[in-house]
C-alpha positions, 0 to 999 in steps of 0.5 A, a space after each residue: 760823710 762822702 769821703 772822697 771827691 774828684 771835684 774842687 769845693 768853691 763857694 761852698 759847692 762841688 764844682 769840676 776843674 775846667 778842664 775836666 781832668 782827673 789824676 789817680 791818687 794811689 795807696 803807696 803800700 799797695 800801688 793801687 788807685 784808690 781814688 781820683 782828684 781834680 787836676 786844676 788850672 789857673 782858671 779854677 784859681 781865679 774862680 776860687 779866689 773870687 768865691 773867697 773874696 766873696 765869703 770874706 766880706 761876711 767872714 771879716 765882720 764875725 766876731 771872735 765868739 762866732 768864728 770860735 763857735 763854728 771852728 768848734 762845730 767844725 771840730 766836733 764834726 771831725 771827732 764824729 768822723 774821726 775813724 773815717 778820716 784816719 782810715 783815709 789818711 792810713 790809705 792815702 799816705 801809707 800811715 800805720 792805723 794808730 798813727 793816722 788815729 793820733 793825727 786826726 786827734 791832734 788835728 782836732 785838739 789844734 782846731 779846738 785850740 784856734 777856736 778858743 785862742 781867738 777869743 783871748 788874743 791880746 795886744 798892747 792896750 789903748 792909751 792917751 800917748 798924746 794930751 787929748 788923744 787916745 790911740 788903740 791898735 787892732 789886729 785884723 784879718 789880712 783878707 784872702 790867703 792862700 794856703 799850700 800844704 805838704 804831702 806827709 801830714 795832709 790833715 794836720 797841715 791843713 788844720 795848722 794853716 786854716 784853723 789859724 787863718 780861719 780864727 783871725 777872720 780870713 777866707 782861704 783858698 787851701 791847695 793840698 799836695 797833689 799825691 795826698 789830698 783826700 783828707 783835706 777833701 774830706 775836711 771841706 765835706 765836713 765844713 760844707 755845712 757849717 761855714 758859710 760859703 766861700 770862707 774855705 775853698 779847697 782846689 787840687 792839683 799840681 804845684 804848677 799851675 796851682 800853687 804858683 798861681 796862688 802865689 801870683 794872684 793880685 787878690 791874694 794877700 798872703 800865701 803860707 807854704 809848707 814845702 821843699 827849700 826850692 818851693 819856697 823860693 819859688 813862692 816867695 819869688 813869685 810873691 815878691 811881685 804883688 808884694 803879698 805877705 809870705 809865710 815859709 815852713 820849709 825843710 829841716 835836718 835836725 840834729 840831736 846833741 847827745 852829752 856824756 851823761 845822757 840816759 842812753 836808753 832814754 836817748 835810744 828810745 827817743 830817737 827810734 820814735 823821732 827818726 821813724 815815726 811817719 817813715 822819717 817823712 818829718 821835717 822835725 825828725 831827728 836825722 843827725 846824731 851828734 855824740 859825745 865820744 865818751 859815749 859813742 860806741 855804747 849808744 850806737 849798740 842801743 841805737 841798732 838794736 832800737 832801730 831794728 825792733 821797728 815793726 815795718 810793713 803795709 799798715 793793712 797788716 794791722 795795728 802792731 804795724 809801726 812804720 809803713 812805707 814811704 809816701 810815692 815811688 820818686 821819694 823813696 828812690 831819692 832816699 835810697 839814693 843818699 843812703 848809697 851815696 855816702 862816701 866812706 860811710 857805714 850802714 850799721 842797719 837798714 836798707 842795704 841794696 835798692 829794691 825795685 818793687 817797693 816803696 818801703 825803706 827799713 830804718 837806717 843808721 849810718 856812721 862813718 859820715 863827714 860834715 860835708 857829705 850831702 847826707 849830712 848837709 841835706 834833708 833826707 826825709 826819711 827813716 835815716 840817721 846819720 851818727 858822728 862823734 864829737 870831741 867838745 861842746 864847741 865842736 857839737 854846737 858848730 857841727 849842729 849849725 853847720 847845715 842850711 837848715 835851722 828848724 829844729 834840734 834837741 839836747 840829751 843831758 842830765 846837766 841842766 846847766 850845760 843844756 842851758 848855756 847850749 840852748 841859745 848857742 843853737 840856731 834853731 826855731 826849737 830846741 828840745 832837751 831830753 826829748 825830740 819832736 814833741 809839739 803842743 798847739 800852745 807852743 809855736 813852730 817855725 825855723 830860721 835859715 833855709 828852713 823859713 821864716 814865720 810861726 805855725 801853731 799857738 797865738 803867734 800862729 794865729 798872729 801871722 794871719 793878722 795885720 796891725 792897724 792904729 786908730 788915733 782919736 782926737 777928743 780934746 
């Protein structure tokens, strides 16, 4: 497998961008250029969409079994090249190697889930609702879909979208984030001898013009995007002109509510992982701890110790590294700005001073924040946790719901009744109990409010890429 391409993958072939432009791809831990990627233009999008439309004419006629077998073959190819994919993901995003290997395994598992699930899709049974007639409900593919993924989980993001879309019978034009395209290009390399030409197309470049062209293109019938809230609004606005379907998986600012009876050692260990994995660059990360006053001080002591134990460094140093750098310099500066911009807050541990020479931010715990502070209300997307003490359950729920986001939340308590009565009052797409950040391909993932709409993963994620058709048969 050729791991690095500086071309687009269109119609089953590697082609140069129309303008011939390239952009450097850097390793965020070292700052060194490790590859180049094509900088595409609107004409490249048109070419990819035409190829996808041609490929769909064949792909739409395949049976679930045929699609399943090809997707299983692609998963097997990924597994055979898993080590190379992990090394590439580690270098491009700055992930510790053990984390990168785990994510490759999860991506393969997700693709295998979609490959199997499409053979057992369910729906309303056909029936005779009027004498002499039979009604049948079919789930059919939408057509050509545009997929825009984020920079924090490039390979997993590509599989969550493309795996579901392809399983449902659609053809795809996939745009990875301009900062981290390498494993998506490697995925196209692996798919080339397996999938029919035009079924999966990958083009690289900036959000403008590539992402906007996908959102506006009249031949694209659906666009699915993972990204920031501003990106989601721009995509939805552009898609409105052609009335295409839109799926948005946007930002998060996820609270963890800790009740006084919780196992505090388990909380500290769980938040240590859920706030610092992938350097906190996870939309589902635990970012706001709402802690009952009766255990506030005891949890803070444990949390600070847990955060200070995270082994931070360049992934190249070895498997003992747990947290690497932030993915690129502009984002690192944004995170540091939030840390030092919090009014009246106290940094208990972590990034104490701006650093002009690296992309690293150490795990940070901040107390003394107010509910209205930007660091509480906005998505930080770094290894940073704020801690707020609450008086009662109603206040905890109010504060948890009191931001524009609604992606995920967690509850920590030994009292099942208290947890079950609290969970329905939380305005989030996922609520964990005594856990945070665990995901399964069998379960859906999605948000409400500014976190977007629609589901990824599970059979619901496949359904996102289908349309319902009623077939009426008159026979008597």
